[in-house]
C-alpha positions in Angstrom: 0.0 0.0 0.0 2.5 2.6 1.1 4.8 1.6 -1.7 2.7 3.6 -4.2 2.1 6.6 -2.0 5.3 8.6 -2.1 7.4 8.3 -4.9 6.5 10.4 -7.8 6.9 13.4 -5.5 10.6 12.8 -5.8 10.5 13.9 -9.4 8.1 16.8 -8.9 10.2 19.1 -6.8 9.6 22.0 -9.2 5.8 21.5 -9.3 4.1 24.4 -7.5 1.9 23.6 -4.5 2.7 19.9 -4.4 1.5 18.6 -1.0 1.6 14.9 -1.7 -2.1 14.4 -2.3 -1.9 14.3 -6.1 1.1 12.0 -6.4 0.5 9.7 -9.4 0.4 6.0 -8.8 3.2 4.7 -11.0 2.4 1.1 -10.3 -0.5 -1.0 -11.3 0.2 -2.1 -8.6 -6.8 -17.4 6.8 -7.8 -16.6 9.6 -11.3 -16.9 10.9 -12.8 -13.7 12.2 -14.7 -13.9 15.5 -17.0 -11.2 16.5 -16.8 -9.5 19.8 -20.3 -10.0 20.9 -21.3 -12.9 23.1 -24.0 -13.9 20.6 -21.3 -15.3 18.4 -19.8 -17.7 20.9 -22.2 -20.5 20.2 -21.0 -20.6 16.6 -17.6 -21.7 17.9 -19.2 -24.4 20.0 -21.4 -25.5 17.2 -18.5 -25.9 14.9 -16.5 -28.0 17.3 -19.4 -29.8 19.0 -19.8 -32.2 16.1 -16.1 -32.7 16.0 -15.3 -33.5 19.6 -16.3 -37.1 18.9 -13.7 -37.5 16.2 -11.6 -39.8 18.3 -14.2 -41.0 20.7 -16.4 -43.1 18.5 -14.9 -46.5 17.8 -15.0 -47.8 14.2 -16.9 -51.0 13.4 -14.5 -53.8 12.6 -17.0 -55.7 10.6 -17.9 -52.6 8.6 -14.2 -51.7 8.0 -13.2 -55.1 6.5 -15.6 -54.6 3.5 -14.4 -51.2 2.6 -12.3 -50.5 -0.5 -9.0 -48.6 -0.3 -10.8 -45.6 -1.9 -13.4 -45.6 0.8 -10.7 -45.7 3.5 -9.0 -42.8 1.8 -12.1 -40.7 2.0 -12.5 -41.6 5.7 -8.9 -40.5 6.3 -9.5 -37.2 4.5 -12.7 -36.7 6.5 -10.8 -37.1 9.8 -8.1 -34.7 8.6 -10.7 -32.2 7.7 -12.4 -32.6 11.1 -9.0 -32.1 12.8 -8.4 -28.9 10.8 -11.8 -27.5 11.7 -11.1 -28.2 15.4 -7.7 -26.5 15.1 -9.4 -23.5 13.5 -11.9 -23.4 16.3 -9.1 -23.2 18.9 -7.5 -20.3 17.1 -10.8 -18.5 16.8 -11.6 -19.1 20.4 -8.2 -17.7 21.5 -8.7 -14.6 19.3 -12.2 -14.1 20.7 -10.9 -14.2 24.3 -8.0 -11.9 23.5 -10.5 -9.1 22.7 -10.7 -8.4 26.4 -7.3 -9.5 27.7 -3.7 -10.2 27.0 -2.1 -13.5 26.0 -0.3 -13.8 29.3 -3.6 -13.9 31.1 -5.1 -16.6 28.8 -5.3 -20.1 30.1 -5.5 -23.4 28.2 -8.7 -24.3 30.0 -10.3 -21.0 29.0 -9.4 -21.6 25.3 -10.7 -25.1 25.2 -13.9 -24.2 27.0 -14.5 -21.5 24.5 -13.8 -23.9 21.7 -16.0 -26.5 23.1 -13.4 -29.3 23.5 -11.8 -31.0 26.5 -8.4 -29.6 27.6 -6.6 -32.8 26.6 -7.7 -32.4 23.0 -5.7 -29.1 22.8 -2.5 -31.1 22.6 -3.5 -32.9 19.4 -3.1 -29.6 17.7 -0.6 -27.5 19.6 2.3 -28.4 21.8 1.7 -25.6 24.3 0.0 -22.2 24.7 3.2 -20.6 23.4 3.0 -22.5 20.2 -0.7 -21.3 19.8 0.6 -17.8 20.3 3.1 -18.2 17.5 0.4 -19.5 15.2 -1.7 -16.4 16.0 1.2 -14.2 15.1 1.8 -16.0 11.8 -1.9 -15.7 10.9 -2.2 -12.1 12.0 0.8 -11.0 9.8 -0.5 -13.1 6.9 -3.8 -11.2 6.9 -1.7 -8.0 7.0 0.3 -9.0 4.0 -2.9 -10.0 2.2 -4.2 -6.5 2.8 -1.1 -4.8 1.6 -0.9 -7.1 -1.5 -4.5 -6.2 -2.4 -3.7 -2.5 -2.1 -0.7 -2.9 -4.4 -2.7 -4.7 -7.1 -5.1 -2.0 -8.2 -7.4 -1.0 -5.4 -5.8 2.5 -5.0 -7.3 5.5 -6.8 -4.4 6.7 -8.9 -5.6 10.3 -8.5 -5.8 10.3 -4.8 -3.2 7.8 -3.7 -2.7 8.9 -0.1 -6.4 9.3 0.6 -7.3 6.0 -0.9 -4.4 4.3 1.0 -5.7 5.6 4.3 -9.2 4.4 3.3 -7.9 0.9 2.6 -5.8 0.9 5.8 -8.7 1.9 8.0 -11.1 -0.6 6.3 -8.5 -3.4 6.6 -7.9 -2.8 10.3 -11.7 -2.7 10.9 -12.2 -6.0 9.2 -9.4 -7.7 11.1 -9.6 -6.0 14.4 -8.8 -9.2 16.3 -5.5 -9.7 14.4 -4.4 -6.1 14.8 -5.4 -6.0 18.4 -3.3 -9.0 19.1 -0.2 -7.6 17.3 -0.3 -4.2 18.9 -0.9 -5.6 22.4 1.5 -8.5 22.3 4.5 -6.7 20.8 5.0 -5.3 24.3 3.8 -8.3 26.2 5.5 -10.3 28.9 6.0 -13.4 26.7 9.5 -13.0 25.3 9.1 -15.5 22.5 6.0 -13.7 21.2 7.7 -10.3 21.3 10.6 -11.7 19.4 8.4 -13.3 16.8 6.5 -10.0 16.3 9.7 -8.0 15.9 10.9 -10.6 13.4 7.7 -10.3 11.4 7.9 -6.5 11.4 11.5 -6.6 10.2 10.5 -9.0 7.4 7.6 -6.8 6.4 9.8 -3.7 6.4 12.4 -5.5 4.3 9.8 -6.6 1.8 8.5 -3.0 1.5 12.0 -1.6 1.1 12.6 -4.0 -1.8 9.3 -2.8 -3.3 10.3 0.9 -2.8 13.7 0.3 -4.5 11.9 -0.4 -7.8 10.8 3.2 -8.2 12.9 5.5 -10.4 13.0 8.3 -7.8 14.5 5.9 -5.2 16.7 3.7 -7.4 19.8 5.4 -6.1 18.9 5.3 -2.5 21.0 3.2 -0.2 19.6 0.0 1.3 19.8 1.6 4.7 17.8 4.6 3.7 15.2 2.4 1.9 14.8 0.4 5.1 14.4 3.5 7.2 11.7 4.8 4.8 9.9 1.5 4.9 10.1 1.4 8.6 8.5 4.8 8.8 5.5 3.5 6.8 5.2 0.3 8.9 5.3 2.1 12.2 2.8 4.6 11.0 0.5 1.8 10.0 0.8 0.1 13.4 0.2 3.4 15.2 -3.0 3.9 13.2 -4.0 0.3 14.1 -3.6 1.1 17.8 -5.9 4.1 17.4 -8.6 2.1 15.5 -8.4 -0.9 17.9 -11.6 -0.1 19.9 -13.2 2.6 17.8 -16.5 2.0 16.1 -18.0 5.5 15.8 -17.9 6.7 12.1 -16.9 10.2 13.1 -14.0 9.0 15.2 -12.8 6.7 12.4 -12.9 9.6 10.0 -10.8 11.6 12.3 -8.3 8.8 12.5 -8.3 8.5 8.7 -7.4 12.2 8.5 -4.5 11.7 10.9 -3.3 8.8 8.7 -3.4 11.0 5.6 -1.4 13.7 7.3 1.2 11.2 8.5 1.6 9.8 5.0 1.7 13.3 3.4 4.6 14.3 5.8 6.5 11.2 4.9 5.9 11.8 1.2 7.1 15.4 1.3 10.1 14.4 3.4 11.1 11.9 0.7 11.3 14.8 -1.9 13.8 16.7 0.2 16.0 13.7 1.2 19.3 13.1 -0.6 20.5 9.5 0.0 24.2 8.7 -0.1 23.5 5.4 -1.8 
């Protein structure tokens, strides 16, 4: 998203009144969401309720002997599918509970109760609560990458790049609040492994964006260090906006946050124009 915001401004230094809003876009360019209301909790239970018996109902030996290998293959796939749905329910239950608390305060029993399974069944899918946390981080950043990828592949208005970028950012955060909430809270949490994993993901995201930025003519002579600093400015701005949006539902408040995001991106864009990299 941010890749396409800035960069034509570099070649427009002599254009009168350029404030970053009319920068031309030079590019053509799995997680399950759980609502915050209690009315959605039964959905998690309903999904898992039919699956809790996946290992509790014995198979009939007499019936099994007459089955073809193809039939057995279908049964195996069915069990795998049931296992995956149970795993997804655990992830969804954790995200749902994290809407009102931190990961450090989350217990295995709370998660399994919310998912509608017995505590022992948790270990069929995750080695520990820490491993569940790492999966949540992976899925949260995957949804973030999907949002940015979508923004880079044609969703931006080329005549109002910064404004439409802010629009996509606010909409993306609102659609995946549980992921953004988890990232913004846990990057300063008491779980060292989760903090490290989040920092690693942010570095990877920054590096990917820096590579993207380097493709623009106005930045082709920038040093790798400067490109990474610029990318980091965008990523940090995005995370700070996510923190503001986290618990806001009022349209007027969201519009105010959007205007703040626009100003942040305009300042970065104008700063790019005046910077001389020693690449």
